C-alpha positions in Angstrom: 5.8 -14.0 -2.3 3.6 -10.9 -2.3 3.1 -8.9 -5.4 4.5 -5.8 -3.7 7.8 -7.5 -3.1 7.9 -8.9 -6.7 7.2 -5.4 -8.1 9.8 -3.8 -5.9 12.4 -6.4 -6.9 11.5 -5.9 -10.5 11.9 -2.1 -10.2 15.2 -2.5 -8.4 16.4 -4.9 -11.2 15.4 -2.5 -13.9 17.1 0.4 -12.2 20.3 -1.6 -11.6 20.3 -2.8 -15.3 19.7 0.7 -16.6 22.5 2.1 -14.3 25.0 -0.5 -15.5 24.0 0.1 -19.1 24.6 3.8 -18.7 27.9 3.3 -16.9 29.3 1.1 -19.6 28.1 3.2 -22.5 30.9 5.0 -24.4 29.7 8.6 -23.8 31.1 11.7 -22.1 31.0 11.8 -18.3 28.7 14.7 -18.2 26.2 13.0 -20.4 26.4 9.8 -18.4 25.9 11.8 -15.1 22.8 13.4 -16.6 21.4 10.0 -17.6 22.1 8.6 -14.2 20.3 11.6 -12.6 17.3 11.1 -14.9 17.1 7.4 -14.2 17.4 8.0 -10.4 14.5 10.5 -10.7 12.4 8.0 -12.6 13.2 5.3 -10.0 12.4 7.6 -7.1 9.1 8.5 -8.7 8.3 4.8 -9.3 9.1 4.1 -5.6 6.9 7.0 -4.5 4.0 5.7 -6.6 4.4 2.2 -5.2 4.6 3.6 -1.6 1.4 5.7 -2.2 -0.4 2.6 -3.6 0.7 0.7 -0.5 -0.6 3.5 1.8 -3.9 3.5 -0.1 -4.2 -0.2 0.3 -3.6 0.0 4.0 -6.1 2.8 4.3 -8.7 0.8 2.5 -8.2 -2.2 4.7 -8.3 -0.1 7.8 -11.6 1.5 6.7 -13.1 -1.9 5.9 -12.0 -3.2 9.3 -13.4 -0.1 11.0 -16.8 -0.6 9.3 -16.9 -4.3 10.2 -16.2 -3.5 13.9 -18.9 -0.8 13.9 -21.4 -3.2 12.3 -20.5 -5.9 14.9 -20.9 -3.4 17.7 -24.3 -2.3 16.4 -25.4 -5.9 16.1 -24.3 -6.6 19.7 -26.1 -3.5 20.9 -29.3 -4.6 19.1 -29.1 -8.1 20.6 -28.5 -6.6 24.1 -31.5 -4.4 23.7 -33.7 -7.3 22.6 -32.6 -9.4 25.5 -33.3 -6.5 27.9 -36.8 -6.0 26.4 -37.4 -9.8 26.6 -36.4 -9.7 30.3 -38.7 -6.8 31.0 -41.6 -8.5 29.2 -41.0 -11.7 31.2 -41.2 -9.7 34.5 -44.2 -7.7 33.6 
């Protein structure tokens, strides 16, 4: 299982536990609603952070792949030029 899924599951579990704890707490409804709103904001912020980390990770992998493809293309071009020069030298 990927660490992203584990972290997301952990966050969901924490949020669900916090929500249930607040719902069963013996406080006024207005206080409970404020706590729920605060917890949902915290959870939303955590999900946004995780999503941004995911996007950063994907971007890094894309840039690395792009560099590798460019390097591979440059190597192929250099070998092609070498072969062309070798063929010209063999003719002349």
